[in-house]
C-alpha positions as CSV (number, residue, x, y, z in Angstrom):
1,M,-3.9,-12.7,-16.0
2,L,-5.6,-12.7,-12.9
3,T,-9.3,-13.5,-12.3
4,I,-10.7,-12.5,-8.8
5,Y,-14.1,-14.7,-7.5
6,R,-16.1,-15.1,-4.3
7,R,-15.2,-18.9,-2.5
8,H,-18.8,-19.7,-1.3
9,G,-19.1,-20.9,2.2
10,P,-21.4,-23.9,2.9
11,T,-23.8,-21.7,4.6
12,C,-24.1,-19.5,1.4
13,S,-27.0,-20.0,-1.1
14,H,-24.9,-19.7,-4.3
15,K,-22.3,-21.8,-5.6
16,E,-21.3,-20.2,-9.0
17,R,-17.8,-18.6,-9.2
18,R,-19.1,-15.5,-10.4
19,W,-22.0,-14.7,-8.2
20,R,-21.0,-11.2,-6.6
21,R,-23.9,-10.2,-4.4
22,C,-23.0,-12.3,-1.1
23,R,-20.5,-11.6,1.8
24,C,-18.3,-14.7,1.1
25,P,-14.4,-14.1,1.1
26,I,-13.1,-13.4,-2.2
27,W,-10.0,-15.2,-4.0
28,V,-7.6,-14.7,-6.7
29,E,-6.6,-17.2,-9.6
30,G,-4.9,-17.1,-12.6
31,F,-0.9,-16.4,-13.7
32,L,1.7,-13.6,-12.5
33,A,5.1,-13.5,-13.3
34,G,4.5,-16.6,-14.9
35,A,3.8,-18.4,-11.8
36,I,0.3,-19.8,-10.7
37,V,-1.5,-17.2,-7.9
38,R,-4.3,-19.0,-6.1
39,K,-5.0,-17.6,-3.0
40,S,-7.1,-15.5,-0.7
41,M,-7.4,-11.8,-1.4
42,G,-8.2,-11.2,2.7
43,T,-11.1,-9.1,1.8
44,R,-15.2,-9.2,1.1
45,D,-14.9,-5.7,-0.6
46,W,-15.1,-6.8,-4.0
47,E,-14.0,-3.2,-5.1
48,V,-10.6,-3.7,-3.0
49,A,-10.2,-6.7,-4.2
50,Q,-10.1,-5.3,-7.4
51,S,-7.8,-2.7,-6.7
52,R,-5.2,-5.0,-5.5
53,V,-5.1,-7.1,-8.3
54,R,-4.7,-4.3,-10.9
55,K,-2.1,-3.1,-8.3
56,W,-0.3,-6.4,-8.7
57,E,-1.0,-6.1,-12.7
58,D,0.2,-3.0,-13.1
59,E,3.5,-3.4,-11.1
60,Q,4.2,-6.8,-13.5
61,K,3.8,-4.9,-16.4
62,A,5.9,-2.1,-15.2
63,H,8.6,-4.5,-14.1
64,D,8.4,-6.1,-17.7
65,L,8.6,-2.8,-19.7
66,G,11.7,-1.7,-17.0
67,I,9.5,1.3,-16.0
68,V,10.7,1.7,-12.4
69,T,7.9,2.8,-9.9
70,P,8.3,5.6,-7.5
71,E,8.3,2.9,-4.8
72,R,10.8,1.1,-6.5
73,A,12.8,4.4,-7.1
74,I,12.9,5.2,-3.5
75,E,13.8,1.6,-2.3
76,L,17.0,2.1,-4.9
77,F,18.0,5.1,-3.9
78,L,17.6,4.4,0.1
79,L,19.9,0.8,-0.8
80,D,22.4,3.3,-2.6
81,A,22.7,5.6,0.3
82,Q,23.4,2.7,2.6
83,A,26.2,1.3,0.7
84,P,29.3,1.3,2.2
85,E,31.7,1.7,-1.2
86,A,29.1,4.8,-2.4
87,E,30.8,8.2,-2.7
88,R,28.2,9.4,-0.8
89,C,27.4,6.9,2.0
90,H,25.2,8.8,4.5
91,R,25.9,8.5,8.5
92,P,23.5,6.2,10.1
93,E,21.3,9.3,11.4
94,T,20.9,10.7,8.2
95,Q,20.0,7.3,6.8
96,A,17.3,6.8,9.6
97,D,15.7,10.3,8.3
98,L,16.2,8.9,4.8
99,Q,13.8,6.1,5.9
100,T,11.3,7.7,7.7
101,S,10.7,10.6,5.4
102,L,10.9,8.8,1.9
103,R,8.9,6.1,3.0
104,P,4.6,6.0,2.8
105,G,3.6,8.2,5.8
106,G,6.1,10.6,6.0
107,D,7.8,11.4,9.5
108,P,6.2,9.6,12.5
109,E,6.7,12.6,14.3
110,N,5.3,15.1,11.9
111,Q,2.3,13.1,10.7
112,E,0.1,15.9,10.7
113,H,2.1,17.7,7.6
114,S,2.2,14.3,5.7
115,P,0.1,14.0,2.0
116,T,-0.5,10.3,2.7
117,R,-2.2,10.6,6.0
118,P,-5.3,12.4,7.2
119,P,-4.6,14.2,10.3
120,S,-4.9,12.3,13.4
121,T,-7.5,13.5,15.9
122,A,-5.0,14.7,18.8
123,S,-3.7,17.3,16.0
124,V,-6.9,18.2,15.1
125,Q,-7.7,18.7,18.5
126,R,-4.6,20.8,19.2
127,V,-5.8,23.1,16.2
128,V,-9.3,23.7,18.0
129,A,-7.7,24.2,21.3
130,S,-5.3,26.7,19.7
131,A,-8.4,28.4,17.7
132,V,-10.7,28.7,20.8
133,A,-7.9,30.1,22.8
134,S,-7.1,32.6,20.3
135,R,-10.4,34.2,20.5
136,R,-10.8,34.5,24.5
């Protein structure tokens, strides 16, 4: 079990670990996979820290139960596709395409169609420019 807390600096008027209403850095402490964890979360946002800890704990529970997460399934598929002894060993070009299309964010050349990233400013500007041009 992991616990997050604020590590108050010398200029902070609060010294209790449970005090959450300041902007001091957030740290995590506890046990995960039988190992002691004590490190900075790299954020001062309580919500972000909580979601990271929940993700770590969920990944550990999934691992303990033998559940394969979608991220792990993609990783295993890509490793299998690269194995030379596999019957379906893919060419290097195909492996590169698989890497870019299956990783989070999708194909970097076609980001506007990626479900995990919002459209870039440039793609929005292109769409607006083409819509304006079509009205003329």
